[in-house]
C-alpha positions in Angstrom: -6.8 -24.2 -7.7 -6.9 -21.9 -10.7 -6.9 -18.2 -9.6 -7.3 -15.7 -12.5 -7.3 -12.0 -12.8 -9.0 -10.6 -15.9 -10.2 -7.3 -17.2 -13.5 -6.9 -18.9 -13.5 -5.9 -22.6 -15.8 -3.5 -24.3 -18.7 -6.0 -24.5 -21.2 -3.8 -22.7 -20.6 -1.1 -25.3 -21.2 -3.4 -28.1 -24.4 -4.8 -26.6 -25.7 -1.3 -26.0 -25.1 -0.5 -29.6 -27.1 -3.6 -30.7 -30.1 -2.3 -28.8 -29.9 1.3 -29.9 -29.3 0.6 -33.5 -32.5 -1.3 -33.8 -32.5 -5.1 -34.3 -35.2 -7.5 -35.4 -36.2 -10.0 -32.7 -36.7 -12.9 -35.1 -37.2 -16.2 -33.4 -35.4 -15.1 -30.2 -37.9 -14.8 -27.4 -35.8 -12.2 -25.6 -36.7 -8.6 -26.4 -34.3 -5.7 -25.5 -37.3 -3.4 -25.4 -38.8 -5.3 -22.4 -39.6 -2.8 -19.6 -39.1 -3.3 -15.9 -41.2 -1.6 -13.2 -39.7 0.9 -10.8 -40.1 -1.7 -8.0 -38.1 -4.3 -9.9 -35.2 -2.0 -10.7 -35.2 -0.6 -7.2 -35.0 -4.1 -5.8 -32.0 -5.0 -8.0 -30.3 -1.7 -7.3 -30.6 -2.1 -3.5 -29.2 -5.6 -3.9 -26.3 -4.4 -6.0 -25.5 -1.7 -3.5 -25.8 -4.0 -0.5 -23.5 -6.7 -2.0 -20.8 -4.1 -2.9 -20.9 -2.6 0.6 -20.7 -6.1 2.2 -18.0 -7.7 0.0 -16.0 -5.3 -2.1 -12.6 -5.0 -0.4 -11.7 -1.6 -2.0 -15.1 0.2 -2.2 -13.6 3.2 -0.5 -10.0 2.8 -1.7 -10.0 5.7 -4.2 -13.4 7.2 -3.4 -14.4 8.1 0.1 -17.3 6.5 1.9 -19.2 9.8 1.9 -18.6 10.2 -1.9 -19.7 6.7 -2.6 -22.8 7.2 -0.6 -23.6 10.2 -2.7 -23.1 8.3 -5.9 -25.3 5.4 -4.7 -28.0 7.9 -3.8 -27.6 9.7 -7.1 -27.8 6.4 -9.0 -31.0 5.5 -7.2 -32.5 8.9 -8.1 -32.0 8.0 -11.8 -34.3 4.9 -11.6 -37.7 5.3 -13.0 -40.7 3.2 -14.0 -40.5 1.2 -17.3 -36.8 0.9 -17.7 -35.2 -1.4 -20.2 -32.2 -3.5 -19.2 -30.0 -1.2 -21.2 -31.2 1.9 -19.4 -30.7 0.2 -16.0 -27.2 -0.9 -16.9 -26.3 2.6 -17.8 -27.1 3.7 -14.3 -25.1 0.8 -12.8 -22.2 1.5 -15.2 -22.1 5.1 -14.0 -22.1 4.2 -10.3 -19.7 1.3 -10.7 -17.1 3.5 -12.5 -17.0 5.8 -9.5 -15.4 3.1 -7.4 -12.1 3.2 -9.2 -11.8 -0.5 -9.7 -11.1 -1.8 -13.2 -12.2 -5.3 -12.2 -15.7 -4.2 -11.1 -17.9 -4.0 -14.2 -21.4 -4.8 -15.3 -22.4 -7.4 -17.8 -25.5 -8.0 -19.8 -28.1 -10.6 -18.8 -27.8 -14.0 -20.3 -31.0 -13.3 -22.3 -29.5 -10.1 -23.9 -26.2 -11.9 -24.5 -27.9 -14.7 -26.5 -30.1 -12.2 -28.3 -27.0 -10.2 -29.3 -25.3 -13.3 -30.7 -28.2 -13.8 -33.2 -29.7 -10.4 -33.8 -28.7 -8.6 -37.0 -27.4 -5.1 -36.9 -28.9 -2.4 -39.1 -27.1 0.9 -38.5 -23.8 1.9 -36.8 -21.8 5.0 -36.0 -19.5 5.1 -39.0 -16.1 6.0 -37.6 -13.5 4.2 -35.6 -11.2 6.6 -33.7 -7.8 6.5 -32.0 -8.1 8.9 -29.1 -5.6 10.3 -26.6 -5.4 13.6 -24.7 -3.8 15.5 -27.5 -5.9 14.3 -30.5 -8.7 12.1 -31.9 -7.8 10.5 -35.2 -10.0 8.5 -37.5 -8.6 5.0 -38.0 -11.5 3.7 -40.2 -14.6 4.9 -41.9 -17.3 2.2 -42.6 -18.7 4.4 -45.3 -16.0 3.3 -47.8 -17.0 5.8 -50.5 -16.3 8.8 -48.2 -13.1 10.3 -49.6 -13.0 13.2 -47.1 -13.0 11.8 -43.7 -10.6 8.9 -43.9 -7.8 7.3 -41.9 -5.6 10.0 -40.4 -8.3 12.7 -40.3 -8.1 14.7 -37.0 -11.6 15.3 -35.7 -12.4 18.1 -33.2 -16.1 17.8 -32.6 -19.2 15.7 -33.3 -22.7 17.2 -33.5 -21.5 20.3 -31.9 -19.8 18.7 -28.9 -16.0 18.9 -28.7 -14.0 15.7 -28.3 -13.1 16.8 -24.8 -16.7 17.1 -23.9 -17.5 13.7 -25.4 -14.7 11.9 -23.7 -15.4 13.5 -20.3 -18.9 12.2 -20.5 -18.0 8.7 -21.7 -15.2 8.3 -19.1 -17.9 8.5 -16.4 -19.2 5.1 -17.5 -15.9 3.2 -17.9 -14.4 1.5 -14.9 -10.6 1.8 -14.4 -8.1 1.3 -11.6 -7.8 4.4 -9.4 -7.7 7.6 -11.5 -6.2 6.1 -14.6 -7.4 7.6 -17.9 -4.9 5.8 -20.1 -7.0 2.7 -19.9 -10.2 4.7 -20.7 -8.6 6.2 -23.8 -7.4 2.8 -24.9 -10.8 1.3 -24.4 -12.4 3.9 -26.6 -9.7 3.4 -29.2 -10.4 -0.3 -29.7 -12.0 -1.0 -33.1 -15.7 0.2 -33.0 -15.7 0.9 -29.3 -15.8 4.7 -29.6 -18.8 4.5 -31.8 -20.6 2.0 -29.5 -19.9 4.2 -26.4 -20.9 7.4 -28.2 -24.2 5.8 -29.4 -25.0 4.4 -26.0 -24.8 7.8 -24.4 -25.7 10.3 -27.1 -27.9 8.2 -29.3 -27.9 7.2 -33.0 -28.3 9.8 -35.7 -28.9 9.5 -39.4 -26.4 12.2 -40.0 -23.4 13.4 -38.1 -21.8 16.9 -38.2 -18.1 16.1 -38.0 -15.6 19.0 -37.5 -12.1 18.1 -38.5 -8.8 19.8 -39.4 -8.4 20.2 -43.1 -5.1 20.0 -45.1 -4.7 23.8 -44.9 -5.0 23.7 -41.1 -8.5 25.2 -41.0 -11.4 23.5 -39.1 -14.1 22.3 -41.5 -17.4 20.8 -40.7 -18.9 18.1 -42.9 -21.9 15.9 -42.7 -21.5 12.1 -42.9 -24.3 9.5 -42.9 -24.8 6.7 -40.4 -23.4 3.4 -41.7 -26.3 1.3 -43.0 -25.3 -2.3 -42.9 -28.3 -3.5 -44.9 -27.7 -1.0 -47.8 -24.0 -1.8 -47.9 -24.6 -5.5 -47.9 -27.1 -5.2 -50.7 -24.6 -3.1 -52.7 -22.0 -5.7 -52.3 -24.3 -8.5 -53.4 -25.1 -6.6 -56.6 -21.5 -7.0 -57.7 -20.9 -10.7 -58.2 -17.3 -11.8 -57.7 -15.9 -14.2 -60.2 -16.4 -17.9 -59.2 -13.2 -19.4 -57.8 -12.5 -22.6 -56.1 -12.6 -21.9 -52.3 -9.5 -22.8 -50.3 -9.9 -25.9 -48.2 -11.2 -25.4 -44.7 -8.3 -25.3 -42.2 -8.2 -28.3 -39.9 -9.2 -28.1 -36.3 -5.5 -28.3 -35.3 -4.6 -25.4 -37.7 -7.5 -23.3 -36.4 -6.4 -23.8 -32.8 -2.8 -23.0 -33.6 -3.9 -19.8 -35.4 -5.9 -18.9 -32.3 -3.0 -19.5 -30.0 -0.6 -17.6 -32.2 -2.9 -14.5 -31.9 -2.5 -14.7 -28.2 1.1 -15.7 -27.8 3.8 -15.8 -30.5 7.6 -15.8 -30.5 9.5 -14.6 -33.6 13.3 -14.9 -33.7 15.7 -13.0 -35.9 18.8 -15.1 -35.7 20.9 -12.8 -37.8 20.4 -9.8 -35.5 20.1 -11.9 -32.3 16.7 -10.3 -31.6 13.4 -11.9 -30.7 9.9 -10.6 -30.4 7.4 -12.1 -28.0 3.8 -11.0 -28.5 1.8 -11.9 -25.4 -1.8 -10.8 -25.4 -2.9 -12.7 -22.2 -1.8 -14.5 -19.1 -5.0 -16.5 -19.1 -5.0 -20.3 -18.5 -5.9 -22.7 -21.4 -3.4 -21.0 -23.7 -0.6 -23.4 -22.9 1.6 -20.6 -21.6 3.7 -22.7 -19.3 4.9 -24.9 -22.2 5.1 -21.8 -24.5 7.5 -20.1 -22.0 9.6 -23.2 -21.6 10.0 -23.7 -25.3 10.5 -20.0 -26.1 13.3 -19.4 -23.6 14.9 -22.7 -24.7 14.9 -21.4 -28.2 16.3 -18.0 -27.1 19.2 -19.8 -25.4 19.9 -22.2 -28.4 20.0 -19.2 -30.8 22.1 -17.1 -28.5 19.5 -14.2 -28.5 20.8 -11.0 -27.0 17.7 -8.8 -27.2 14.1 -9.6 -26.4 11.1 -7.4 -27.0 8.0 -8.4 -25.0 4.8 -6.8 -26.2 2.2 -6.5 -23.4 0.1 -3.7 -24.9 -3.0 -6.0 -25.4 -2.4 -8.1 -22.3 -5.5 -7.7 -20.0 -4.1 -10.1 -17.4 -5.1 -13.6 -16.4 -3.4 -16.3 -14.3 -1.0 -15.0 -11.7 0.9 -18.3 -11.9 1.5 -17.6 -15.6 2.8 -14.0 -15.1 5.0 -15.3 -12.3 6.6 -17.9 -14.6 7.5 -15.2 -17.1 8.9 -13.1 -14.2 11.1 -16.0 -13.1 12.7 -16.3 -16.6 13.5 -12.5 -16.6 14.1 -11.5 -12.9 17.6 -11.5 -11.6 16.5 -11.5 -8.0 14.0 -13.2 -5.8 10.6 -11.4 -5.6 7.2 -11.5 -4.0 3.8 -11.3 -5.8 2.5 -8.8 -3.3 2.8 -7.3 0.2 -0.8 -7.7 1.1 -3.7 -9.9 -0.2 -6.9 -10.1 1.8 -10.7 -10.5 1.7 -13.0 -8.6 4.1 -15.3 -11.5 4.7 -15.8 -15.2 4.1 -19.5 -15.8 4.4 -22.3 -13.9 2.6 -26.1 -13.6 3.2 -26.3 -13.0 -0.6 -24.7 -16.3 -1.5 -27.6 -17.4 -3.8 -26.8 -14.5 -6.2 -23.0 -15.1 -6.3 -21.8 -17.5 -8.9 -19.4 -20.2 -7.6 -20.0 -19.1 -4.0 -19.4 -22.6 -2.6 -15.9 -23.0 -4.1 -14.9 -19.4 -3.3 -16.1 -19.9 0.3 -14.3 -23.2 0.6 -11.0 -21.6 -0.8 -11.1 -18.8 1.7 -11.8 -21.2 4.6 -8.9 -23.4 3.6 -6.3 -20.8 2.6 -7.0 -17.6 4.4 -6.5 -16.6 8.1 -8.0 -13.7 10.0 -5.5 -11.2 11.2 -5.6 -8.4 13.7 -7.0 -6.0 11.1 -10.1 -8.2 10.9 -9.5 -9.2 7.3 -8.9 -12.7 5.9 -5.3 -12.8 4.5 -3.9 -15.2 1.9 -0.6 -15.4 3.7 1.3 -17.6 1.3 1.7 -14.8 -1.3 2.3 -12.2 1.4 5.3 -14.2 2.6 6.6 -16.3 -0.2 9.6 -15.2 -2.4 10.0 -16.7 -5.9 13.4 -17.4 -7.3 14.7 -16.8 -10.8 14.7 -19.9 -13.1 18.0 -21.6 -13.5 17.4 -23.3 -16.8 17.1 -21.0 -19.8 17.1 -17.9 -17.8 17.3 -14.8 -20.1 20.1 -12.4 -19.2 20.1 -10.2 -22.3 18.5 -6.9 -22.8 14.7 -6.9 -22.4 12.3 -4.2 -23.8 8.7 -4.3 -22.6 6.0 -2.5 -24.5 3.1 -1.3 -22.4 -0.1 0.7 -22.9 -3.6 1.3 -21.5 -4.7 -2.2 -22.0 -1.8 -3.7 -20.0 -3.8 -4.7 -17.0 -4.0 -6.8 -13.9 -1.5 -9.6 -13.8 0.6 -7.7 -16.3 1.4 -5.1 -13.6 2.6 -7.9 -11.3 5.1 -9.0 -14.0 6.3 -5.4 -14.5 6.7 -4.7 -10.8 9.0 -7.8 -10.5 11.4 -6.7 -13.2 11.1 -3.0 -13.9 14.0 -2.0 -11.6 16.6 -4.2 -13.4 19.3 -2.5 -15.4 18.7 -4.9 -18.4 14.9 -4.2 -18.5 13.5 -1.1 -20.2 9.7 -0.4 -20.2 8.6 1.5 -23.3 5.3 3.1 -24.2 2.4 4.4 -22.1 1.2 4.1 -18.5 -0.4 0.7 -17.9 -4.2 0.5 -17.3 -3.6 -1.7 -14.3 -2.8 0.0 -11.0 0.8 0.2 -9.9 0.1 0.2 -6.2 -2.4 -2.7 -6.4 -5.8 -3.8 -7.5 -8.9 -5.7 -6.4 -9.3 -9.0 -8.1 -8.0 -12.5 -7.5 -11.4 -14.2 -7.1 -14.0 -12.4 -9.2 -17.4 -14.1 -9.3 -20.4 -12.8 -11.3 -23.4 -11.6 -9.3 -26.7 -12.0 -11.0 -29.5 -9.5 -10.1 -32.8 -11.5 -9.9 -35.3 -9.1 -11.5 -33.4 -7.8 -14.6 -30.8 -10.6 -14.9 -28.0 -8.0 -15.1 -24.7 -9.3 -13.9 -21.7 -7.5 -12.3 -18.2 -8.7 -11.5 -17.4 -8.7 -7.8 -13.7 -8.8 -6.8 -13.3 -10.6 -3.4 -9.6 -9.7 -2.6 -7.5 -6.6 -2.4 -4.0 -7.0 -3.6 -1.2 -4.4 -2.7 1.7 -5.0 -4.9 4.2 -2.7 -3.3 3.2 -0.8 -0.1 6.2 1.5 -0.5 5.1 3.2 -3.7 2.5 6.0 -3.7 -1.2 5.0 -3.8 -2.0 7.8 -6.2 -4.3 5.9 -8.6 -1.8 5.7 -11.4 -0.6 2.7 -13.5 3.0 1.6 -13.9 4.8 4.4 -15.6 7.1 3.6 -18.6 10.8 4.4 -18.3 10.7 5.7 -21.9 7.3 7.3 -22.7 6.2 6.9 -26.3 2.8 8.5 -27.0 0.7 8.2 -30.2 1.2 10.8 -32.9 -1.1 11.8 -35.7 1.5 11.0 -38.3 2.1 7.5 -37.0 -1.7 6.7 -36.9 -2.1 8.1 -40.4 0.8 5.9 -41.8 0.1 2.9 -39.6 3.5 3.0 -37.9 4.2 1.3 -34.6 6.2 4.0 -32.9 6.7 2.0 -29.6 8.2 -1.0 -31.5 10.2 1.4 -33.6 11.6 2.9 -30.3 12.6 -0.5 -29.0 14.4 -1.3 -32.3 16.1 2.1 -32.2 17.5 1.3 -28.7 18.7 -2.1 -29.8 20.5 -0.6 -32.7 22.2 2.0 -30.5 23.2 -0.8 -28.0 24.7 -2.8 -30.8 26.7 0.2 -32.0 28.4 0.4 -28.6 
């Protein structure tokens, strides 16, 4: 059976933007301005709360029961008559984020998703921003003619609100494992995500007062316009490019290969005996089992001594895939976890839970009830995996991590991080070091609004002996973003790995 662990991307932020920036309905019958009555949203909200209380294995893991009861009550107080789906989801996003589970997130209804796929955008927040605790730096300005606020500009406030005030507010709507803010910062730093989140909470403006640090060190405030897609497109059409013969359309095979290479790619420098493995997912359907087999075979044939594994964009996926990678690197036998359990098998809410039959069948066949009253998947609690014999890599390994390193990525890291030949470089992972709630994660569809939310059915404790403090896996060598590196487009984490390899060679 395929068991996957995934992290939700910033889709809800994008969909909220589509509504707030004003789209034409066209031929699509769904309307994002549709209003739901107070009775409808209260019914869906009660169902949402009841299902979480009945099934979520870690509802009170990082937030006490009294506190969650307070947040549930507060969320209910925000419900009102004539709410749109977007407004209702904002309430759910807020309450869901209080759980401290990065796998528990809301999704748009199928109607809104289809609408968003076809509806044209009109206006957007103009800036993309790389943000971390020390700074917020512009990475792109959609208003291309703006010569002042450009890549590398450090902004301090927007419309009178400091960056700290803005991020504190936005963080309340973003789910993460435990108390991890690294993941939240990284989520906002994804292209366009900051603008989408900002617009969803603070609204869209025709002008933005942006305060930034000028070249002389002074803080200056300038006004920039919202990005008008229609006007920009019209301006581009006015300039007709010269007619050239278009390149031939890539074949289906080439398109698939390009897609796979964006998700997993091995590059080998035979002269310097160094290889770089970019691994953006552990998800099935990417041929990772064969990719790993071929990759480590190539590393052996080329006598590669140094391997850099980039997991900064890896949101997780199949545990079997992350385990295979661990077996090529680990020099000792290891377990996936110490504990893996669900709190119940049956559900009175089964008609709202996608794939309920198969999940219920799986738990009946492969879990057993223990003295604690929970249903444990004992195989992974007991089984030790052994290192690969063929093509096992025994050289130096440098693993790059960041806020988007999530879920199954932390399982791989926990299996190899203590080895002398493995060095973890970068930032704290978004995925929890102590454990997470995932494994089987069906969608639940609320009947009145059609809003969906992801419901983890299992709690996984990776290592019971480490502190349950709500943090991710900490890097052994921390490398944080810098304004200079963002401005120049440098990859300082990769640079650090190459520096360490150079020093090791010099020995």
